[in-house]
C-alpha positions as CSV (number, residue, x, y, z in Angstrom):
1,M,103.2,110.7,86.8
2,S,105.5,113.7,86.8
3,D,105.5,116.5,89.3
4,S,104.1,118.8,86.5
5,L,100.5,119.5,87.3
6,S,97.9,121.9,85.9
7,G,99.3,124.7,88.0
8,G,102.9,124.1,86.9
9,P,105.7,122.1,88.7
10,C,105.9,121.9,92.4
11,P,108.4,124.6,93.6
12,S,111.7,123.5,94.9
13,Q,111.6,126.0,97.8
14,L,109.2,124.8,100.5
15,D,108.1,128.4,101.4
16,E,106.9,128.8,97.8
17,V,105.0,125.5,97.8
18,W,102.0,126.8,99.8
19,L,101.6,129.8,97.6
20,W,101.6,127.4,94.6
21,W,99.1,125.2,96.3
22,R,96.9,128.2,97.1
23,D,96.8,128.9,93.4
24,Q,95.3,125.4,92.9
25,M,92.3,126.4,95.1
26,P,89.7,128.5,93.3
27,V,87.7,128.7,96.6
28,T,90.3,131.3,97.9
29,R,89.0,133.9,95.5
30,Q,85.9,134.3,97.7
31,W,86.2,132.4,100.9
32,A,88.4,131.7,103.9
33,Y,87.6,128.1,103.9
34,F,87.9,126.0,107.1
35,D,85.6,123.1,106.6
36,H,87.9,120.5,105.1
37,A,86.9,118.0,107.8
38,A,83.3,118.1,106.4
39,V,83.4,118.6,102.6
40,A,86.3,120.3,101.0
41,P,86.3,122.6,98.0
42,L,87.6,120.9,94.9
43,S,91.2,121.6,93.8
44,A,91.6,123.1,90.4
45,P,93.1,119.8,89.0
46,A,90.0,117.9,90.3
47,A,87.6,120.4,88.8
48,D,89.4,120.3,85.5
49,A,89.3,116.5,85.4
50,L,85.5,116.5,86.0
51,R,85.0,119.1,83.3
52,D,87.2,117.2,80.8
53,Y,85.3,114.0,81.5
54,T,81.9,115.7,81.0
55,D,82.9,117.4,77.8
56,V,84.2,114.2,76.3
57,A,81.4,112.0,77.5
58,A,78.8,114.4,76.1
59,S,80.5,114.8,72.7
60,C,82.1,111.4,72.2
61,G,80.4,108.8,74.4
62,D,82.9,106.1,75.5
63,V,85.5,106.4,72.8
64,K,88.1,107.4,75.5
65,W,87.0,104.7,78.0
66,L,90.4,103.1,78.0
67,E,92.1,106.4,78.6
68,W,89.7,107.1,81.5
69,S,90.3,103.6,82.9
70,A,94.0,104.2,83.0
71,K,93.5,107.5,84.8
72,V,91.3,105.8,87.4
73,E,94.0,103.1,87.8
74,S,96.6,105.7,88.5
75,L,94.7,106.5,91.7
76,R,95.7,103.0,93.0
77,G,99.4,103.8,92.4
78,L,99.2,107.3,93.9
79,T,97.6,105.9,97.0
80,A,100.2,103.2,97.4
81,E,102.9,105.8,97.1
82,L,101.4,108.1,99.6
83,I,100.9,105.5,102.3
84,H,103.7,103.1,101.3
85,C,101.7,100.0,100.7
86,E,101.5,97.7,97.7
87,K,99.3,98.7,94.8
88,D,97.5,95.4,94.9
89,E,96.4,96.1,98.5
90,V,94.4,99.2,97.4
91,A,90.7,99.0,96.4
92,L,88.9,102.0,94.9
93,V,85.7,102.6,96.8
94,P,82.8,105.1,96.9
95,N,83.3,106.1,100.5
96,T,85.0,105.2,103.8
97,T,81.9,103.3,105.0
98,A,82.3,100.8,102.1
99,G,85.8,99.9,103.2
100,I,84.7,99.4,106.8
101,N,81.8,97.1,105.7
102,F,84.2,95.0,103.6
103,V,85.9,94.0,106.9
104,A,82.9,94.1,109.2
105,G,80.8,91.9,106.9
106,G,83.6,89.7,105.6
107,Y,85.4,88.7,108.8
108,P,84.7,85.1,109.9
109,W,83.0,86.0,113.2
110,Q,82.0,83.5,115.8
111,S,79.2,84.2,118.3
112,G,80.8,85.8,121.4
113,D,83.5,87.6,119.5
114,N,83.9,91.4,120.0
115,V,85.2,94.6,118.5
116,V,86.8,97.4,120.4
117,L,86.0,101.0,119.5
118,P,86.7,104.4,121.1
119,E,83.8,106.4,122.3
120,G,82.5,109.1,120.0
121,E,83.5,107.6,116.7
122,F,81.8,108.9,113.6
123,P,78.7,106.7,112.7
124,S,80.6,105.2,109.8
125,N,82.9,103.5,112.2
126,H,80.2,102.5,114.6
127,Y,77.1,101.3,112.8
128,P,78.8,98.6,110.7
129,W,80.1,96.9,113.9
130,L,76.8,97.3,115.7
131,N,75.1,95.6,112.7
132,L,77.0,92.4,113.6
133,A,74.8,91.9,116.7
134,S,72.7,89.4,114.8
135,R,75.9,87.3,114.4
136,G,76.5,87.4,118.1
137,V,79.3,90.0,117.9
138,D,79.6,92.5,120.7
139,V,81.0,96.1,120.5
140,K,83.0,97.3,123.4
141,V,83.1,101.1,123.5
142,V,86.1,102.6,125.4
143,P,85.5,106.0,127.0
144,R,87.6,108.9,125.7
145,R,89.6,111.2,128.1
146,E,88.3,114.7,127.3
147,G,88.4,114.0,123.7
148,R,91.6,112.0,123.8
149,V,91.9,108.3,122.8
150,D,94.3,106.6,125.1
151,V,96.0,103.6,123.5
152,D,96.4,101.9,126.9
153,D,92.7,102.1,127.5
154,L,92.0,100.4,124.1
155,I,94.5,97.7,124.8
156,A,93.1,97.2,128.3
157,A,89.7,96.5,126.8
158,I,91.0,93.5,124.9
159,D,89.9,90.1,126.1
160,G,90.2,86.6,124.7
161,R,87.4,87.1,122.2
162,T,88.5,90.5,120.8
163,K,89.3,90.2,117.1
164,I,89.5,93.8,115.8
165,I,90.2,97.3,117.2
166,S,88.7,99.9,114.9
167,V,89.7,103.5,115.4
168,S,89.7,106.9,113.6
169,W,93.2,108.1,113.0
170,V,92.0,111.6,113.8
171,G,88.8,112.4,115.8
172,Y,86.3,114.3,113.6
173,A,85.3,116.6,116.5
174,S,88.3,116.8,118.8
175,G,91.0,116.6,116.2
176,F,93.0,114.2,118.4
177,R,95.4,112.1,116.3
178,I,96.0,108.7,117.8
179,D,99.5,107.1,118.0
180,L,98.9,104.5,115.3
181,P,102.3,102.7,115.4
182,R,101.9,102.1,119.2
183,L,98.4,101.0,118.9
184,V,99.2,98.5,116.1
185,D,102.2,97.1,117.9
186,Q,100.3,96.6,121.1
187,A,97.2,95.1,119.4
188,H,99.2,92.7,117.2
189,A,101.2,91.5,120.3
190,R,97.8,90.3,121.6
191,G,96.7,88.8,118.3
192,V,94.2,91.6,117.5
193,L,93.8,93.2,114.1
194,V,93.5,97.0,113.6
195,F,91.2,98.8,111.3
196,V,91.8,102.6,110.7
197,D,89.2,105.1,109.5
198,A,91.7,107.4,107.9
199,I,89.5,110.0,106.4
200,Q,90.5,112.8,108.8
201,G,94.2,112.1,108.6
202,M,95.1,110.7,105.2
203,G,97.0,113.2,103.0
204,M,97.6,115.5,105.9
205,H,99.9,113.3,108.0
206,P,102.5,110.8,107.0
207,L,101.7,107.1,107.2
208,D,104.3,104.5,106.3
209,L,102.6,101.1,106.1
210,R,106.0,99.5,105.7
211,T,106.7,100.2,109.3
212,C,103.2,100.7,110.8
213,D,101.5,97.4,110.0
214,V,97.9,98.6,109.9
215,D,95.7,95.7,108.8
216,F,92.9,97.6,107.1
217,L,92.3,101.2,106.2
218,S,89.6,103.2,104.5
219,A,89.2,106.9,103.5
220,D,87.4,108.9,100.8
221,G,88.8,111.9,99.1
222,H,86.2,114.7,99.6
223,K,87.7,116.0,102.8
224,W,91.3,116.8,103.2
225,M,92.4,115.4,99.9
226,L,90.2,117.9,98.0
227,G,88.4,115.5,95.7
228,P,84.7,115.0,95.0
229,E,82.3,113.1,97.0
230,G,81.7,109.4,96.1
231,A,85.4,108.5,95.4
232,G,87.7,106.9,97.9
233,V,90.3,104.2,98.7
234,A,90.6,101.2,101.0
235,M,93.7,99.2,101.9
236,I,93.4,95.6,102.8
237,R,96.6,93.7,103.4
238,R,97.1,91.0,100.9
239,R,97.7,88.5,103.6
240,H,94.2,89.1,104.9
241,L,92.3,88.5,101.6
242,P,91.8,84.8,102.3
243,L,90.5,85.7,105.7
244,L,87.7,87.9,104.5
245,R,84.7,86.6,102.7
246,C,83.9,88.9,99.7
247,E,80.3,89.6,100.5
248,N,79.4,91.5,97.3
249,V,80.8,90.4,94.0
250,G,80.2,91.4,90.4
251,W,81.8,91.3,87.0
252,A,84.8,93.4,88.0
253,S,85.6,91.2,91.1
254,V,86.9,88.3,89.0
255,R,90.0,87.5,87.0
256,N,89.7,88.2,83.3
257,A,86.9,90.6,84.2
258,H,86.3,91.7,80.7
259,L,85.7,88.2,79.4
260,F,82.0,88.6,80.1
261,A,81.0,85.1,78.8
262,A,83.4,83.2,81.0
263,G,81.0,82.6,83.8
264,E,83.5,81.4,86.3
265,L,83.7,82.9,89.8
266,E,87.4,83.2,90.3
267,L,88.0,86.2,92.5
268,R,90.9,88.5,91.8
269,D,93.8,87.8,94.1
270,D,94.1,91.5,95.1
271,A,92.0,94.1,96.9
272,A,90.4,95.1,93.6
273,R,88.1,92.1,94.1
274,Y,85.9,94.5,96.1
275,E,85.4,96.7,93.0
276,T,82.2,94.9,91.9
277,G,81.1,96.8,88.9
278,S,81.2,100.0,86.9
279,A,83.3,102.6,88.7
280,N,82.6,106.3,89.4
281,M,85.0,107.2,86.7
282,P,84.8,111.0,86.8
283,G,85.0,111.0,90.6
284,L,87.9,108.7,90.8
285,M,89.8,110.6,88.0
286,A,89.2,113.8,89.8
287,F,90.4,112.3,93.1
288,A,93.5,111.1,91.4
289,A,94.2,114.6,89.9
290,S,93.9,116.1,93.3
291,L,96.0,113.5,95.0
292,E,98.8,114.3,92.6
293,L,99.3,117.6,94.5
294,F,100.0,115.7,97.7
295,V,102.3,113.1,96.1
296,A,104.2,115.8,94.3
297,V,105.0,117.6,97.5
298,A,105.9,114.4,99.3
299,R,108.3,113.4,96.5
300,Q,110.1,116.7,96.5
301,H,109.9,117.8,100.1
302,G,109.4,114.6,102.2
303,D,106.5,112.7,103.6
304,D,106.2,115.1,106.6
305,A,106.2,118.4,104.8
306,I,102.4,118.7,104.6
307,S,101.9,117.6,108.2
308,R,104.4,120.2,109.5
309,R,102.7,122.9,107.5
310,V,99.2,122.0,108.7
311,L,100.3,121.7,112.3
312,E,102.0,125.1,112.1
313,R,98.8,126.7,110.6
314,A,96.6,125.0,113.2
315,S,98.9,126.1,116.0
316,L,98.8,129.7,114.9
317,L,95.0,129.6,114.7
318,R,94.8,128.2,118.2
319,R,96.9,131.0,119.5
320,L,94.8,133.6,117.7
321,I,91.6,132.1,119.0
322,V,92.8,132.4,122.6
323,E,94.2,135.9,122.0
324,R,90.8,137.1,120.7
325,G,88.9,135.7,123.6
326,G,87.8,132.3,122.3
327,K,88.1,129.1,124.3
328,L,89.7,125.9,122.9
329,L,87.5,122.9,123.7
330,F,89.9,120.0,123.2
331,E,93.4,120.5,124.5
332,N,95.5,117.8,122.8
333,T,98.9,117.8,124.4
334,P,101.6,117.4,123.2
335,F,100.0,119.1,120.1
336,E,103.0,118.1,117.9
337,I,102.3,114.4,118.5
338,H,98.5,114.3,118.7
339,G,97.4,117.5,117.0
340,S,95.9,117.8,113.6
341,G,94.3,120.5,111.4
342,I,91.1,120.4,113.4
343,V,90.6,123.2,115.9
344,T,87.4,123.2,117.9
345,F,86.5,126.2,120.0
346,S,83.6,128.2,121.6
347,V,82.8,131.9,121.8
348,D,81.2,133.3,125.0
349,G,77.6,134.5,124.4
350,E,77.3,133.0,120.9
351,S,76.1,129.5,119.9
352,P,78.1,127.5,117.5
353,A,75.3,127.7,114.9
354,D,75.0,131.5,115.2
355,F,78.8,131.9,114.9
356,R,78.8,129.7,111.8
357,S,76.0,131.7,110.2
358,R,77.8,135.0,111.0
359,A,81.0,133.5,109.6
360,I,79.4,132.6,106.3
361,E,78.0,136.1,106.0
362,N,81.6,137.3,106.3
363,G,83.1,134.9,103.8
364,V,84.4,132.4,106.4
365,V,83.3,128.7,106.3
366,V,83.4,126.6,109.5
367,S,81.3,123.7,111.0
368,C,79.5,123.0,114.3
369,R,80.9,119.8,115.9
370,G,81.8,118.5,119.3
371,G,79.7,121.2,121.1
372,G,81.6,124.0,119.5
373,V,82.8,125.6,116.3
374,R,85.1,123.4,114.3
375,A,87.7,125.0,112.0
376,S,89.7,122.6,109.9
377,V,92.8,124.2,108.5
378,H,94.6,123.2,105.3
379,V,98.1,123.9,104.0
380,Y,96.9,126.6,101.6
381,N,95.2,128.7,104.3
382,D,97.3,131.8,104.6
383,D,97.7,134.3,107.5
384,A,94.9,136.5,106.0
385,D,92.5,133.5,106.1
386,L,93.4,132.9,109.8
387,L,92.9,136.5,110.7
388,R,89.5,136.7,109.0
389,L,88.4,133.9,111.3
390,A,90.0,135.4,114.4
391,D,88.5,138.8,113.7
392,L,85.0,137.2,114.0
393,I,85.8,136.1,117.5
394,S,87.0,139.6,118.5
395,N,83.8,141.0,117.0
396,S,81.4,138.5,118.6
397,P,78.1,140.1,119.6
């Protein structure tokens, strides 16, 4: 893949990158969009990929199937480059939950084992572990500290039967970004594996799996990575493949997958063994097209360029909210270490639902989470976007 995308090459000057990226986002023609932590608008490259697929599939059927398959496969390489893992550790999945269930269902549990989770996880990182109760597995939920996840608290919850700690990299309501390297180091020192629900952080913040030895990870692309729903990635360390039973298998799970008459169950020796059958080709191709934006910036401007931009944008929004009379609900300090693009706030005299409705009427998109209004800021949101949201706080009824 080259850095040349549908909108032209990634600019060499960082201050021009975000204008270039904004040009890749058709949503900006109508909306100041701050709901990337829920469902993001499609980037132009993703939308183009979907249209191209639809046009060809309708007019030509499967004559370009091999070309589509190669584009889908490129997503594996883009993911590996973005988070610095091996390509054969990446599985293409429909959603974050699927990746979590690979591990929850496949681990060789013994009755009395337990999993440690922070309080307030999104249900995707809670229910699959609760579902293990029939196998005698307990879930130990560790309280948060005003929205913050304290690594020391998680480590203190470990006992002799703890097998896995499963955490969100970034809290979906609070926006708190956990110190993953410290958590992994501390857990591994006690013989405990770490699963990361990365959906609220991947693409936005750098993650180098060469130095941060996360065991398992899952995320889908319809939030910060600006792809469609139903297309995501999981990372399973190659060393753990023999540990996990592959609960669901199909024709695509085996070696020589296209020799349909072979009939031998010889699982692939990489994470693609979890890709059981026909893929969501249009969704995965669109996700890959969007992910190229992120990889192009990282290649030219460094792994932390996107994170620095989104933290700067979120910091400015936080200041504007306070200046206009709003109240920040989760104070993550120091913000530079634990902050993210998620900013949750309240407005005196107006419910979050009423604020959201009024915002949409004025061309601004936010969510209601964590007892307040959640704004999730992306790199392409400019000052005018931030001011449109801030003005709504000033003009609250």
